[in-house]
Phi, psi and omega in degrees: 000128182295141178279342180250137177256145179259120182246115182267129182264166184301332180279003179094348180287155181237131177247136177261125184228154179295150174303140185098353178288161184234166173303327178298324178295320178297315180300318180295324180291330179286319179168155183296328179297315180289324178301323180284324187277331185293132181242344179194177178225142173265104186256117183052038177086355183251131178288127183226163177301144179296335183259008181275124183296148172294147180258356180174190175303143187202163166264149183219131168236119181284140183253131174238179180296343176290335173278076197299319183299313179293318182296319179294319178300315179297313182298316182291325175298318179293319179300319178298316179299315182290326175301314181297317179297317182296317181298317180291331176290317184280326183234078181304145181094348176291135174267143177261150176243265173206162182204117181267172167281160178232185183296332180229013180176236188194166169210167176213141179259134183232152170249096183295153176289331180241232181292158175298150180291155176231172181292342176292341179278347189293318181303318180294323179292318178301317181298319179292324177299318180293327177294320179295317177299318181296332180283349176049053182280138179295142175258108190250127179275133178227143175258129184243150168291138184304307184296322180294321181291317179298318179297321179295313180299317181296319180295329181268007178077016180268073186293327181292315178296321179297316179297318181297315180298322183289338183267351179291149185304139177299135181094346177286135180292126179261121182239150173233160172240132183247135169234108188065231180270350184267145178214159179219143176285127188195143176282338185081192000277171177226166171290171185291329181201163182296331182290352177287347179272150173277118183293347179258011186255019178221162175206132172281133192250322184195170178232139176216171174272152177207141179275144176303124180060025174071013184252120184293350175276352180265180183297145174277131180247167172259122178256123177254125179259148173215163172244138185223142185220179181278335180205170184294327180299316178296319179298313182299318179296322179293319180295326175295318178297321178296320179297318179292321178297322179296321178296329184265004184309123187297333180289319179291315180295322179299325178291317179297324183264358179058055184264316184196172168211166176233149177207164191294338180295344178216072184305125175078013176237150190256134170264102181277127175275167184308315182292321178295323182285335171298315177302312178305310185296323178295318179294316180296316180296320177299312181298321181296319179296319179296319180292319178301316181293334182269004174087025176270150173250124183277139179229172176220130184235163186294153175282321182255133176224149181301142180302331181296328177292320179290330174294316181296323182285341183097351183287330182298321179279328186265338194226005190301326183297342179257011182252145172273115184262136186232128176288141181268072179205162176274125182297150175292130181257003178280156180292325181268151175090165182289151177293319181237146182282332184082005182246001185280164172295160183250146171236172179216141170294135187292130173271350180200166188261347193300315181300323180293326179292326175297321180295325175293316179301324184286348180286113181084163181279131179253140178255161175300336179288340180281350185261146004283147173248119184250109181253122181246149177208131167275078193268126176282123182234162179228135174227136187277075179282144175299145181304320184291344180270350182288144182211101179051226175258008178282328177220112187229176178260328175249128183209163179241122179269146168269073194264150171204153177228129181253120176261121186215170174277163180303319183285355180258354188302305187299317181293320180294320178292321178298316179298321177298316179301320179293318179297313179301319181300316180296314182298312182299318181290323176299326184270005172097013180251100184280337187235135173208157180247149179246128181231141179256113180272119188265176189304134173276169179296316179262116187204160170269155172095163183274163176298323179298319178297316180293322176302313182296316182295314181296320180293324177298318180293319177300314182298322182294316179294322178297315180293331177284352179072031185234039179251008184280177181300325183295341177258009174056037183304133180207146176251135187244094180301135174078002186263001181288168175287165183293345182245354184191154166286168181206151168268133175248142180241117187252112178285149169250125183269186188295338180247021170088003178280152178249147181224124176276116184239293184285155177201150168220128185242135182259112193239116171265346192277309187298319176302326178290313183295325183257011171059047173273138182207163173220162179269120182281177180298336179275000180085358181263163178280139177226155175274133172285157168271141183245121176256115175271126183215147174213151179253307178282328187096271170230148180298317184300305183296319182293323177295322175300317178295317178301316180301313184286323179297314182268000184053034180083350181268076186291155167306148189305323184292337180264339188302131180302315173244119185270334181205148172234132175262121184237136181266153174267321179226155185293338181297342182262010182303318183295316179294322179300322178293325176297320180296315179299316181299319181293318179294318180296320179297332178275003176092011181269140178277109193232138172246166179233143180234099181256013185296152178277067179232157177294148185296326179297325177295316180296317180300314181297316183295317181285334174293317177297328179278003175062035176287124186298319184225131175247121180257111184264133178232129174238196182297317181297317180297321180294319180293322186263001184052053176237177173220151173257111186264124172251120182259133182304129179090356179246150177273151175074195183212161178243134176263124181222155172293156181301317182297317179296318181297316180297315181296318181296312183291322179297320178293316182292337185272002180287138178295153185302326181281356181255002183286000000 
């Protein structure tokens, strides 16, 4: 065995180092500046501790805080580790479970010895975390024997950790990280010591309940969330974004605008109020016009389908845990005996529309001349999401997709995907989203189909985006290994909202598998049967979630064409009630959604109330306006008012209220 290891650096140079050397040794050999700045190493493509010895010849890229994505992941992992240590220091007897990093921070789940934790406990925990960081304790990686580690956890009363260790695959290396006398089971990597973190760059944010291993039949734990960054400046900027996000919370704005509500009698389903459903209908009508113009044919398919159909499609084996399953029998109506026999055939509420669209395609013989066939459906679907995962209308159990499936020939794929990219671009810009990123999700480890099929599908999607002219830096093009669906690669479209958050909404998936599984075919020019290619595509994703995003993006101040109430006519004195009704009649006749406010309240009160309700235009009428047949228009977000004749006001608002595709 050679005593020297060869370490290849990104510039192509090779350094020979003694066995037992670490990335930190390489950094020190290059120079003191890098030795100070390096926080980890990417060894053979894997991020590892800066102090972990090389195991053989390797490639190495040193990571510094300038490599922000990697640096943030490391810091947040460390913050979670330090949170767990701090909680056990402040609350002895607490059991630890596990806690990962998140997109903006970290969390950790605990089993307290006494009552569940509350937000009043957070300041003391934060103080202890800063003390641990201040002690600059080394984070040391250790490999343990499975039985010895399980015995240690059991002896220390850490039953959750012992259970977790016992369920890991046999032969998997079990590692812990130690800081001083405290340790946690963890794969790593970590920074070299706790002092590498900025003690002012984190904040604990909230406490919630969580079930052990996500199963509601298991013990209830306390989950403590935090946000963690590389420095205080980043933290402060994030807290400002959180404050702005709280102001834009779609649930709060929906209450102010009387759009919808949710309640326990229908977990994960939305009760749309009249104003909220006006918003829905405007969005749906707009999408329907765009689809009609793009050559789609709208269909409607059943909610319930036999389980055998879902078995044939592959969803029963891959997706059954998220499906609502229904027995195909008449319930017993007698007082005695079970309601259901438990022996009937099974059906399922559809979690997606694609198998039903294949069944429509299969009706009658299809020719190559019939393709492409574009079937669209605003399809109501159900998915059995855990109660704890539900969030307003952003994540629900009943939802409506702006779904469509394009059945096409192999030679039509690139053009159909390109046309979809153009359609999506128009829709997003019409709805106020100027920026979005395109990502290509590539084949996962567990998948249907051959490698040759996946090569062809992935290359077709690349070619389509290239032909659409949307592969540049401005579109954030990125490829995501392993992120595709089990049956196809897909393009994902990630919107950026008004406060910089991203939302994955649109998608198009290129599927060779489902037409094969469900025996879809067409007669080719050669007279033989061929399989169509199936493109699964959506622009909004789901109406519920997209409306939630719209609410937060616009902070409830929708473009006039989408606003549930476009104008309110408000009187100053009761003598003008009759004229106010004339104004409402004129606006309504011009197609504007208008309310009237004749209440015996001061005008400043009315202005404030309708501003909170995000009404775009308030038309105020007093004696002078009634005499001169004018209106005083106050526009949301603008100072002052404009005096206009009634005819001018109606014409101006009617023009401004036209949908973008109607201009």
